[in-house]
N, C-alpha and C positions, 0 to 999 in steps of 0.2 A: 393337399391345399387347402380345406378349412384349419388343418391343423396351423397352419402355415400365417393365416389369414387372424386367427384368436389370438397368437404370438401377436402379432404387430399392434393388433388391438389393446391387449392387454397393457393396465397401468402397472408407468414406472414404479419400481418400489423405494421405499418413503426414504429421505434421508437420514444420514445416522443423526442423533446428537452430539452435538458440539463437544463432548468427552471422548468422542470414540472417533470424530468423522476425520478422512483421512484427506490428502493433500489435495487430490483431485476432488472430492467432493466442496473441499474448501474454496477451490477456484470456478467449480459448477454454482456454487453458491454465490461467488462476486458477482458472476457471468449474470447471474439473476436478480440478484439486488440491485446493478446497474441498470439490466433492462426495463424496471419497476419503477424506478427513480432516475429512469433519464436524462432528464430535462435539469435536474438540480443535479447530478452526479455530472455532466458535461460541464458545467464552471469548473469543477476541479482543476480537468486539462489544461486551463489556457493559464494560469500561472505556471504552471509546471514548465507548458511547452515555451512560454517564454524564458525562461530558465536558463532551459536546455537551446532555446538559440542563440542567448548573450555567450551562455559557453561555447559554443562552434565560434563568434565572431568575434571574440576578444581574443587579444595575442597570448603566448603561454604564460609569459612575466605574469599578465594581470589576472588571469585566467587563474592562478594560485592565489592571489591576495583576495579578489572580488568573490566568484564565485561560494566557496566555503559561507559565506558572510550574505549575500544572496538565496541561498540554499535553505539556511537555520531561516533569516526573515519570512521565506516563502513556502517553505513546505512541511512548516510547522503549522501553518494557520491551514496550510491544504489539509493534515490530517487532522486535524484537531474539526473541520468540517465535515472532512469524512466519518468522521467518527457520534459525532450529531444525526447524521444520515442512518450507519449499518446500527447505530446502537439504539435509534428512536431516543435522543436525549437532548437536550439543548445542555452545552455547558453549566451555563448559571456561574455559580460561586468559583466553579473551576476554573474558569476561561484562563483566567492570566496566571495559573499554576499551569495549564494545558497548554498556554505558548510558550508560556518562557521553556516548559520539558522540551516542547518540540524544537525551540534553540540549539538549546544546547545537545539537543540527540540527532539535528541533520547540519549543523555546521560544519562537525569535523567528517561526513560522513563521505565529501566530495575527496578530502585527501585519500579516504582511507583506501576506497576504489579503485584510487590511482597506482596506488601500488598493487594491488589484488581486489578482485571482485569480492572475491568470498569473506576477507577480514568487515569488510562493509556490511556485508550483509549479517553477518555473524553478532556487529555491535548491534544492529538495528534489532537482532532477533531478540539479544538478552536484554537490554535498553527500551529501545524503543517502545515498548508497551506504553511507557508513561504517561503518552501523551492520550491514551484513549482513557490508562485508570483513573487522570485525572480529570477528564469530562466523566467519567461514569461513577467513580465514586467518589471522584473532588477530595484528595487528600493533599496533605499541605505538598512541596517539591521533594523534600528527601526521601516522603512516606509513599511518593508515587513512582520515585525512582527504583526503592529497597521490594516495592510491588511487582512492579514493572522486571525485575530480577529475579523474584521466587516464579514468577509466571513464566518466563523465556525459561528458565531451571528446569521446572515441571515437566515440560518433551524439548527439548533444547533440538531436537532433530527434526521433530512436526514443527517448530515453530521456521528455523532453518531450512528445509524443505519446503513449506509454505510459501515463504518470503525468495527462493531461489526461480520457484517453479512461476508463479508469478511476474516476478521479474523478466523470467524466458518467455513467455507467454507474452506479456507486453512488450517484449524487444521484437519479436520474430511478429506478432498482426501489426504492429506498430511499422516497420520494415515491408510487408508484403504491402501497407497501406500507403506508405509512401510510395511504392514503384508502381501503385495503380493508380495515385494522383500526379505524379510529376508528370510534367510536359520539359519538350528543350526549353535549355535555356538556365543560366543561374538563377534568376529569380522565381523561376516558375518553382523550381526547386526545394528555396529554404519554404515557400508558399507550402506545397505540401506536405512537409519537412513538419512545418506549424501545425497542421491544421489534422496528422496523423497523431501529433503528439496532443491534441486538445482531445482527441476521440479516446484515444487507447489506455493516457498516463491515467485514468481517474479507477481503470481496475486495479491498480497497484495500490492505491491510498485507501480504498474502501477493504480489499483485502485484507489489509494489514488489520483496519477494525474490527473486520468480523475474525481474526485471529485471535483477537483478545478473548473473544467469545469463546474460542475453543481450549486457550491455555487456563481461562478462570474455571471452564468447568471441570478441566484436568485436574487441580489443584483443590477444587472440591473434590474429585470423588479418589483422591489418590489418598491410600490406608494411611498415611504418616497428620493428614490430618482429620 
């Protein structure tokens, strides 16, 4: 009995550094970051939930035309803000580059995932880190994308697996929260979907920003560098 109590009270092992952090630990660190900066991070979910609601309300023909543009204009600034929160850095002189990079990264994303989810995630894994690169390293636009490609290729399996796991976590948590919040009626269901998106979607963007630290650490620790 005493051994069992001792095991329960023993401190948890320290998380691995970013260079060797696993996908599961990245998700755990994302949740911890969200808890520490909850009220600031919660604001990230409002525009994301609004875009998701717009996508549901639009007719299919308009959706293909409008959603890529809106996604680029909205998700880019959200990732910039998430990068500032996760990395503890203001974009400063890199703000304009980060916003342009965000638009170029996210505008094609809805079209890619409409075919199949994996190409969209692979696109983000290879080039999406241009946004946190612009925030943290303040490189010009072309150099930010070149650096993002190098980071994405440093451990592509980790990058893709992390984004896929974050996306699945957000989807499942959001679905569960939606079913808990919804009541009878279409308007109530819309409201529940919006609230669920507001609360859960920041995890995806915060985790994406933390992935930059993982990939940058892997590049630094690579024998080729």
